Every structure is written in structure tokens, then in C-alpha cells.
N, C-alpha and C positions, 0 to 999 in steps of 0.2 A: 597258929600254926603256920609254918613257913612253906611256901610252894616248893615243890620239887621239881627238878628239872625233867623234861621229857626224855625217858629212857632211849626212845628210838633216835632223837636227834643227837644224844651223847653218843651212841653206837656209831651212828653215820660218822660222826666227826672223828672218833677214834679210828675208824676203818679208814679214813681220808675220803670219803666219798663226798663230803661237801668241803668245800674250800672256805677257810676262816676270812680269807680276802676274797672280794669280787675279782673276777676274770678280766682281762683287758676288754674282751669282747662285751661283758655285761657295762663296763664303765663306758665303752664308746655308744652303746645303746642308750644308757641313761643321758649322755651327753647330747646325742642327737635327739632324744625326747625333749630335753630342756631347750635346745635350739629351736626346735619346732614351736614349742610353747611360747618362747620368747619372740618369735617372728610372727605367730598366727595372727595377733591382733595389732600389729603394727601396720599403719598406713603405708602401702608398699611404695609410695613414691618417697616418704621420709625415710624408709628403710633404704632405698637405692641411694638417696641423697647422702645417707650416713655412711654407707658402705663404700660408696665411690668418691665423696668430696670431703667428707669429715671422719676421716679414718684414723685420727689420732687426737689425743687430749689437747695438743698444743693447737690444732686447727679448731677445735671446739671453742677454745679459749678466744682465738682470733674471730671466729663466726660471732661470738659473743660480743666481742669488741666492736667489730663493724657493724652489728645490728644496733648496738647502744649508741654509736657515733656513725651514722649513715653518710654523713657528708664529710668525713674525714679523707684527707689525702695526705700521706705522711712516709716518712722513710722507714726502713726496717728497723734503724737504730732507735728512733723515736717510739715506734710501735713495740719494740722489744721493752723498752724501758717502762711504758704504760702496762704492758701485759705481765711485766715481772719475769720475763723469760731471757735467755741468752740470745744474743744478736744472731749468732751462727744458726741456732736452732729455729729461729724466727725467719730468718731470710729463706731458708729452705722450704719451709712450710708455707710462706707468703707465695714464692715461685710456684709451688704446686697448686696452690688454690688459684693463683692466676692462670695457670695452664689449664686448669678445670672449669674456668669461667666463671668462678665466684668472686674473684678480684680481677681489678684491672691493673697492669703494671704500665707505667710511664715513665719517659725519661724527661727531667727537668733539668737541663744543662748536663752536669756529671753526675747528678743524683736520680736514684730509681725510686719512684714513689708509689704507693699503693692505695687504692681506693675501692669501694664496693662497686660491683659490676652494675651497670645500668639496666641490665636485662631483667625484665619485669618478673618472667617465671622464676629466676634465680632468687630474686628478691621476696618472691612469695613463698618459696620453699624454705628460705632462711627465715622467714617470720613465723611460719608455722613450726619450724624445728625448734626456734627459741621458745615459743609458747608452749609447745608440747614438753619440752626440758623443765617446766615449771612443776610438771606432774613427776612425782617421786617414782612411780612406776616405769615411766617412760625413760626416766634417767637411768634406772637399773638396766633396762633393755639395752639403752644405747652404749652404756659402759660395757655390758656384756659383748657386744658386738665390735666394739673398738678393741677390747681385749683379745677377743677371738681372732680379730682381722690382723693383729699384729704377731701371731705365733708363726 
């Protein structure tokens, strides 16, 4: 025997007492709940590092590149080639990472070169972030925060 729909629910829907689509308020509440859950168990230092310094996928790629090549000092053109990204995009993101203290920007003649900052705390945070990124759940949370930050 097939199940019958609940008559009260059908009557409510017919009278328009219940909206078939969730309200904007309900959607906003669910989004806040999701944000709270995604931040709840993330190390606060890594969350701040992510939100303030690695706030784009290009920066995440650059962080990974400099983590894997900590002694690299190179131009935006070469880094873009290694990262598989456009030079214009890379140049902007490198400059921002330099302003945030994650990278160091130096002049060699007429060339601007970038290298990983020598600051021990920055290097430790970078190491923790890259290690945490090996965990799928952390990556999902990090991706969520980057996307949310770009809205």
C-alpha cells in the first residue's frame, strides 16, 4: 500500500501557510549555522592566517609553491610560469603577500624578486597551514572561507 500525504500539510500548502521555498531569513540562518560549524574546530591562528593572508586560491597556490621551494628567490614572470598562472594575476598576489609579510620583495637591478619571509612565526604558520591542507576536511573549510571572503 502506498503512503498517503499528510492532509494537514497539504491543506497548509494550499492555503499558502507554508512556503514551498525557504525564506531568505531561513537561508541566512542556515548559512550562519554552517559558518559557525566550519569555524568551530579550526585552529584560530590558521583561520586568521587564512582569512587575512591566504584569501584567494592564487595565494594558496603561491603559499604551496614557496613552502615546497623555501629557498627560491625569483621574478613574478618565472613564478607565474611555475604556478601555471598569468603574470598579471601572480604579480598582484605576490605584492599583496609581500605587504602582509608572508613574502619578501627585493630589487635586483631592474628586477623585482620574491622570496619566502624569514620571519619564524610566518614560516611556522605556513608550515601548519600546508600540513593541515593535507586533510580533506580542512581543505573543505578553507575553500569555504576563501569563497565566502570573495563575495
